[in-house]
C-alpha positions as CSV (number, residue, x, y, z in Angstrom):
1,M,14.0,45.7,7.7
2,S,12.8,42.1,8.0
3,E,10.6,40.4,5.4
4,E,6.9,40.2,5.8
5,R,5.5,37.2,7.6
6,I,3.5,34.7,5.5
7,P,0.0,33.4,6.4
8,I,-0.4,29.6,6.8
9,E,-2.8,27.2,8.4
10,I,-2.3,24.2,10.7
11,A,-5.0,21.5,10.6
12,Y,-5.6,18.6,12.9
13,A,-8.6,16.4,13.4
14,T,-9.7,13.5,15.6
15,P,-13.0,11.6,15.1
16,R,-14.6,14.0,17.6
17,K,-13.0,17.4,16.9
18,Q,-11.4,19.3,14.0
19,L,-9.4,22.5,14.1
20,I,-7.7,24.8,11.7
21,L,-5.4,27.4,13.2
22,E,-4.3,30.4,11.2
23,L,-0.7,31.5,11.8
24,E,1.8,33.9,10.4
25,V,5.5,32.7,10.2
26,E,8.8,34.1,9.0
27,P,9.7,33.3,5.4
28,G,12.0,30.2,5.3
29,T,10.1,28.5,8.1
30,E,9.8,24.7,7.8
31,P,6.5,23.0,8.6
32,R,7.7,21.3,11.8
33,E,8.9,24.7,13.1
34,A,5.5,26.2,12.4
35,V,3.7,23.4,14.2
36,M,6.1,23.9,17.2
37,Q,5.3,27.6,17.2
38,S,1.6,27.0,17.3
39,D,-0.4,26.4,20.5
40,I,-2.4,23.4,19.0
41,E,-1.6,21.2,22.0
42,R,-3.9,23.6,24.0
43,H,-6.8,22.1,22.0
44,F,-5.4,18.6,21.7
45,P,-3.4,17.8,24.9
46,D,-2.5,14.3,23.8
47,L,-1.0,15.4,20.5
48,D,2.8,14.8,20.2
49,K,3.4,17.7,17.8
50,A,7.2,17.1,17.8
51,H,6.9,13.7,16.3
52,A,3.6,13.6,14.4
53,D,3.8,13.1,10.6
54,L,3.0,16.2,8.6
55,A,1.6,16.9,5.1
56,I,0.9,20.1,3.1
57,W,-2.3,19.9,1.2
58,G,-2.3,16.1,1.4
59,K,1.3,15.6,0.3
60,V,3.9,14.4,2.8
61,V,6.4,17.0,3.9
62,R,9.8,16.7,2.4
63,P,13.0,17.2,4.5
64,G,14.0,20.9,4.4
65,Q,10.7,22.0,2.7
66,Q,9.9,25.6,3.4
67,L,6.4,27.0,3.7
68,Q,4.8,29.1,1.1
69,P,2.0,31.7,1.7
70,G,-1.4,29.9,2.0
71,D,0.1,26.5,2.8
72,R,-2.0,24.3,5.0
73,I,0.0,22.0,7.3
74,E,-1.9,18.8,8.2
75,I,-0.9,17.0,11.3
76,L,-1.5,13.3,10.5
77,R,-2.7,10.7,13.0
78,P,-1.2,7.3,13.0
79,L,-3.0,4.6,11.1
80,I,-4.9,2.1,13.2
81,A,-4.9,-0.5,10.5
82,D,-2.8,-1.2,7.4
83,P,-5.0,-0.1,4.4
84,K,-3.6,-2.9,2.2
85,E,-4.6,-5.5,4.8
86,V,-8.1,-4.0,5.1
87,R,-8.6,-4.2,1.4
88,K,-7.3,-7.8,1.2
89,R,-9.7,-8.8,4.0
90,R,-12.7,-7.1,2.3
91,A,-11.8,-8.8,-1.0
92,A,-11.7,-12.2,0.7
93,E,-15.0,-11.5,2.4
94,G,-16.5,-10.5,-0.9
95,K,-15.4,-13.7,-2.6
96,K,-16.8,-15.7,0.3
97,M,-20.2,-14.0,-0.1
98,K,-20.2,-14.7,-3.9
99,K,-19.7,-18.4,-3.3
100,G,-22.6,-18.4,-0.8
101,G,-20.3,-19.0,2.2
102,G,-21.4,-15.9,4.1
103,S,-24.6,-15.3,6.1
104,A,-27.3,-12.8,5.2
105,E,-27.4,-11.4,8.7
106,N,-26.4,-7.8,9.3
């Protein structure tokens, strides 16, 4: 007799649409395998589920990691800007405003 399947969720979001799919998988299933078993591309045709980065509850998936009951796999979108560079730019703009070098226009 085979083991019971375990319940998981697969989440993906774009700026315009969010979706959480409920799925049951065999024990020992890895996150990428579960994503490949899902039909999430039906809802997001441009999603490359074979190569997208994955996380479980906000933590990046480790190689060989197996799913546990209740895990939520998050399919991550690529960053459009480097967060460090954005912070540096904001800090530089803030310094400029303190020195009176910025304009008051919004």
